C-alpha positions as CSV (number, residue, x, y, z in Angstrom):
1,X,-5.8,6.6,-1.2
2,X,-4.3,6.6,2.2
3,X,-6.4,3.7,3.3
4,X,-6.1,1.8,0.0
5,X,-3.5,-0.9,-0.4
6,X,-1.9,-1.4,-3.9
7,X,-2.0,-4.9,-5.1
8,X,1.2,-6.4,-6.5
9,X,1.4,-6.0,-10.2
10,X,-1.3,-3.3,-10.2
11,X,-0.5,-0.4,-12.5
12,X,-0.6,2.9,-10.6
13,X,-1.3,6.1,-12.6
14,X,0.9,9.1,-12.5
15,X,-1.9,11.1,-10.8
16,X,-2.1,8.5,-8.1
17,X,1.6,8.6,-7.5
18,X,1.5,12.5,-7.4
19,X,-1.3,12.4,-4.9
20,X,0.5,9.9,-2.7
21,X,3.6,12.1,-2.8
22,X,1.5,15.1,-1.8
23,X,-0.1,13.1,1.0
24,X,3.3,12.1,2.4
25,X,4.6,15.7,2.2
26,X,1.6,17.0,4.1
27,X,1.3,14.2,6.6
28,X,5.0,13.7,7.5
29,X,6.7,17.0,6.6
30,X,7.8,19.6,9.0
31,X,5.3,22.4,9.8
32,X,7.1,24.9,7.5
33,X,6.8,22.5,4.5
34,X,3.1,21.8,5.3
35,X,2.2,25.4,4.5
36,X,3.4,24.9,0.9
37,X,3.8,21.1,0.3
38,X,3.9,21.2,-3.5
39,X,7.7,21.7,-3.8
40,X,8.4,18.9,-1.4
41,X,5.8,16.6,-3.1
42,X,7.5,17.4,-6.4
43,X,10.9,16.3,-5.0
44,X,9.3,13.1,-3.7
45,X,7.7,12.5,-7.1
46,X,11.0,13.0,-9.0
47,X,12.8,10.6,-6.6
48,X,10.1,7.9,-7.0
49,X,9.9,8.2,-10.8
50,X,13.6,8.4,-11.6
51,X,15.0,5.6,-13.7
52,X,15.6,3.1,-10.9
53,X,16.9,0.0,-12.6
54,X,18.3,-2.7,-10.4
55,X,22.1,-3.3,-10.6
56,X,23.1,-5.5,-13.5
57,X,24.0,-9.1,-13.0
58,X,27.6,-8.3,-14.0
59,X,27.8,-5.7,-11.2
60,X,26.3,-8.1,-8.7
61,X,28.9,-10.8,-9.6
62,X,31.7,-8.3,-9.1
63,X,30.4,-7.4,-5.7
64,X,30.2,-11.1,-4.7
65,X,33.8,-11.6,-5.7
66,X,34.9,-8.7,-3.5
67,X,33.1,-10.2,-0.5
68,X,34.7,-13.6,-1.0
């Protein structure tokens, strides 16, 4: 998976996301976390899969008015 590139619009399975999080935890984590990477990978997975909706249009308009 590390050498694969995800195509735009491609649906990625939960297993693929979990494996990618595990890869990131083992590849880029500090040495102590590499010994037991599952807790860190789980934190990454929770962060990636949380409900991440973009800001609403109403909120965006309010921010634009503040900048003006």
